[in-house]
N, C-alpha and C positions, 0 to 999 in steps of 0.2 A: 913566183911569177915578176918578171922586168918587164913594164912599157917602157919603150923609148918612143919618144911621139915627140918629132920632130916638123912635123907637117902645120904650115900655117894655111890651110885649108880647111875652111869652118864645117864644112861637114863633112867629109871626116873623123875632126873632131868628137861631132854631133852624135856619128850615124855609125858610128864604128869604135874608135877609140872608148868613149865614154861609156856606150850601151854596153860593149865588150867587159873591160874593166868593173863594171860594175853590176852586172848578172857573176860577172865570175866572183865578184867577193860575196853579193848576199847567197846564192846559190852552192858557195863552197865547194869550187868549181880548183881553187886553190887558197892553200888558208893564208898565205901573203901576201899584198898585191903592191908593186912601186911602180908609182908611175913618176916616169923621169922628164919635164918637161924641157926639151932644150933648140934653142935655135928661133925659127921665124913661128914656133905656137909658142911661143911665151909674146910676142908681141901681141896672139891673138887673145890670149890668157887676161892678157892686161886693158883691151881695149874692147873686146864684144862681153856684154852683159850675160846674154845667155851662155856663152861658154864660160864666162867666172861662175855663174849660178850652179853648173852641170858638173864643175871641180871641188864647189862648194858641198853638192851632191857627195858625191866620192870621196871626200877626206870622212865627211861624217858618216858613213858607212865604214869608214876604216881601210880606205887605199891607201896607201901614206904615197902623198906629194911633193918629190923633189923636180930642183931645177939647177940647172948650171948658174952659178953666179959670174962667170966673166960674159956668159952671151945676155942674160939678166941684165947685168950693167951696158953692153954693148945697146938695147935694144930703151934700155930706162924705166924696167920691169919688177927691180929688185921690190920695192915697198909696194907694187902691186902683186907681184905673189904674197909676198908675204899677210899681202891682208888677209887674203882666200887660206893662209893658212899652208902652203908651200912655205918650204924648208928651200933655202936658197945656200949652194955651197959648190968648193969645187967638183965638179962630176965626171972628170976623166977617172979617175982610181977605182971610186966604187963601180964605176960603169962596165971598167975593166975586167975587176973581181969578179962581176956578176956575170960576164960573157965567161969568165974561166972556169968559174967555180957549179955553173949549174946550165944548163941546154937550155932551160926557158925564158932567151930572153925574145921578144916581138919588137919587131919597128916598126912606125907608121911615122 
């Protein structure tokens, strides 16, 4: 399962994206979950302490955290994302492969 999180809306992050990803991982709804942080969500992930704590909890639960490096550079977020365990690299090709290879891509 791949979750593409682009929204800079704090409520969407805390009360939908994180809630679903954490429960899906803990309850075994999906064996593997990757959360891709892209665009405005990166700014929120680096500047909001509660969001940062939520991402750390996801990481500790086994959710793979990834982010687009080009956007992270635009938001000056590379270091902040890496500090909380996010792998930051080029995401265009991996996202395209996820979309082509599985029907389980959700966006927020």
